[in-house]
N, C-alpha and C positions, 0 to 999 in steps of 0.2 A: 333406484334406492329402495323404493317401496317393496320390490320383489325380494331384495336382500334382507329386509327387516322381518318379513313374514316368518321364515323358519325359526328365527331367534325368538320371536314373540310366542310362537307355538311351544318352543322349548321351555320358556319361562312358565307358561300356563301348565304344561305337563309336570314340571318340577314342583310348582306350587301345589298341585293336586297330590303329587307324590308325598310331599312333606306333610300335608294336612292328614292324609290317610295313615301315614306312618305314625303321626302323633296319636291318632285314634287307636292304632294298634298297640302303642306303648301303654296307654291307659288300660286297654283290655288285658294286656299281658301282666301289668302290675296286679290287677285283681286276681288273675289266674295264679300268679306266683305266690300271692298271699294265701291262696286256698290250697294249692297242691304242690307248691315249691317251684323254683325256677327251672329245674331240670324237667319235671313232668310237664310244665307249661310249654317249654320249648319242644319236647319230644312229641306230644300229642298235637300241638299246632302244626309242626313240620310234617307229621304223618298225614294230616288233612290236606295241607298245602301241596304235598307231592302228588296227591291224587288229582287235585285241581290243575296243577301245572303240567302234570303228565298228560292229562286229557287234552289240554290246549296244544301241547307240543305234538302229540300223536295225531291230532286232527289235521295239522298242517302237512303231514307226511314229509317230515324233514329228512335231509341227508345227514349222515354222521359227520360231526365236526372234525377238522384236521387235528392231528395229534397235539400240535402246539396250542391250539385253541382249547382242546379238551383239558390239557394240563393247567391252563389258566383258569378254566371253570372250576376244576377240582381244588386248586390252591386257594382261590377266593372263597369257595364254599367252606373250606377248613378254617380260614381266618374269620369268616362271618360267624361260624359256629361258636368259637371261643369268645369273640367280641360280643355276640348277642347274649350268651349265657352270663358273662360278667356284668353286662348292663342291666339285664332283668333281675339278676340276683341283687345288685346294688340298689335297684329301684325299689325293692321291698322296704328299704330303710330310709329313703329320702323322698321328699316331695318331688313330683314329676318335673316341675319347673326348675328346681335346683339341679336335678340330674341332667336335664337338657342343657341348662346353662353351663355346667361344667364340661359337657361333651363338646361345647363350641370351641374348645382349645384344639380340636382335631385339625381344622384347616391350617392352623399355625404350625402344628407338628408336621403336617403334610408338606408344608413349605420346605422344611429341612430334609424330609425324606425324599422330596423331588430332587434335591441337590445330590443326595447319595445315590438314588436309583436312576434318575433321569439325567444326572450330571448338569442340572440347571444352576446358574449362578445366583447366590444370595446377595442382594445389595443392602445398603445401609438402611433404606426404608423398611425392608423386611425385618431387620434386627430390631428397629424401633417398634414395629408392630408386635413382634414377639414379646418384648418387654411389657408393653401395654396389656397384652392378653394375659400374660402370666400374673401381673398385678391384679387384674380382674378376677382371675381364678382364685388368687389368694384372698380377695375380698369376700367371695362367695363362701370359701372354706372357713375363713375367719369368722364370718357371721354365724355359721353353723356351730363352730366350736365355742363361741361365746354365749350361745343360747342353750336351748334344751338339747344337750349332747349326751350320747352314751357310746359305748365301745362298738356296738353294732352299726351306728351311724358312721363311725370312723372307718369301719370295714366297707361300708357302702360307698363312701367317698373314694376310697382306694380302688375299689372294683370299677367305679365309673371312670376314674382317670385312666386305669389300665385299658378299659374298653375304648376310651377316646384315642389312645395311642394306636390301637388296632384299627379303629375306624379311619384314622388318618391314612394308614397304609391301604385300607379298603378303598378310599377315594381315588387313589392312584390306580389300583387294580380295576375299579369300576370304569374309569375312563378308557383304559386299555381294552377292557372286555367289550365295552359298548362299540368300539370301532371295528371289531372283528366278528360280532355275533348279534343276532336279532334278540329283542327283549324276551320273547317267549323261550328261546333256547337258553338264555342266561337264567331265567326263572326256573326252568326245569332242572338244569344241571346243578345250580346252586342249592336248591332244595333237596335234590337227590344226595348231594354230598353231606348236607346238614343231617338228613335222616340217617345216613350211614354212620356218621360220627356219633350221634346220640343213640342210635340203635345198638351200637356195640356195648353200651352200658345198660341197655334195657333189662336184661335178665337180673341185674342187681338193683337198679334204681327205679324202674318203671312201676307205676301203680295205676290201675284202671281208675279214671276219674269218675265222679258221680254223674249220672245222666243230667242232673240239673244244670251243670256248667257247659253242656254241649253247645248251646247257642253262643256262649261267650268264646268257646274255642273256634267255632266256625267263623264268627265275626273277626277274630284276630287273624285267622288264616286268610280270609278274603281281603281284609284291609292290607295285610302285609304283602300279599301277592300283587294286588293292584298297585301299591306303592312302588314295588320293585320294577314292575313293567313300565310305569310312568317315568321313573327316574332313569332307567336304562334307555328309554326312548329319548328323553331329554338330553342325556349326556352324550348320545350319539350325534346330536345336532348342534351342540354348543360346548365350548371349553368349560372345564370345571370352574376356572376363575371367573368366567362370565356369569355362571349360575350361582356363585357364592352367596350374594345377598338373599336369594330365595330361601336358603337354608335357615336363616334366622327367624322366619315366620314360625318355626317350630316352637319357639319360646312362648309366643302368644297363644298358640293352640294348647301347649302343655299347661300354661297358667290357667286358661279357661276350663279345660277338661279336668285338670286336677282339682280345681275348686268345685266343679259341678259333681264329680263322682266320688271324691275323697275329702271334700271340705278342707282342702289345703290352702292355707293363707300364704300370700306372697310377701316376703320380707323386703325391706328397703335395701339391705345388703345384697340380696339376690338380684334385684333389679339393677343396682349400681354395678356390681361385679359383672353381670351379664352384658350390660351396656359397654363396659370397658373391653370385654373379650370381643364383642361384635365390632367395636371401633378398631381394635387391633387387626382383626381379620379384613375389614374393609380397607384399612391402610395398606395391608399386604396385597390386596387385590388391585390397588391403584398402581399398576406397573406400566412399563412402557409398551407392552404388547408382545415381548419376547416369550413370556410364559404362555400366552394364548397360542402363539405360533407353534411352540413346542408341543403343546397339548393336542394340537390338531394333526400332528404327524402320525399317520397310520402305522409307521414303523415302530412306534413305542411298544 
């Protein structure tokens, strides 16, 4: 029994480190997006990251991935490109904790996507979980709309929710990808795809950033790459449903870092709504084990 628990424990630790560093990257990217815009923040961070990821990938002298694996890398990289841009653009107009709280609807959306893509059955408990989560999202949005609200905040909320839908799909792709490729390979091809997507618009939108923000760009790049490697390693060793509770530590990090770096206050409606979303996700995770068995099938 002890031997069986060790890999799962390591996966939880890796996932927790991945979530913590990803939250730090979110805060760094919010500062960059406010200074140079969401596109330029993504473009220049990705340019630095591909150099780092490429160095790690080349150092291992890897073999070229199979065509089916390469297609999966490219497709997930494309999804991540749009998902990340929407999130960081919306993050300019919302507190970090609120944005993270709204993004927690992603696991609930992933539940229904798994039914469509992986042909998994949705039971009554899952439907109850979805209702709880949607009410929680409504509480977070309602608290924002009843407070200091403007049109840009409304756009930010919409962008975060659209990003959450893509993140839900990304969760499924992440598990599939982790079963067929090493973390460094995933990191390299994902960032290569992202830089190709954003690079296509560089002649029109790219602006050379001031040298003063170079340390912030490098910090965001290193944090993002480290998080990706940790999460890929963890998802290769445990089902997504098993690692689900670790995802919610992001709210605590977002609240703390948002308060430290941007003096963002946490409202009671944000805490209540996020708690309801988390409850819904945990109810959804309380399944019979069929979901975990399906997630561990390398044929997915």
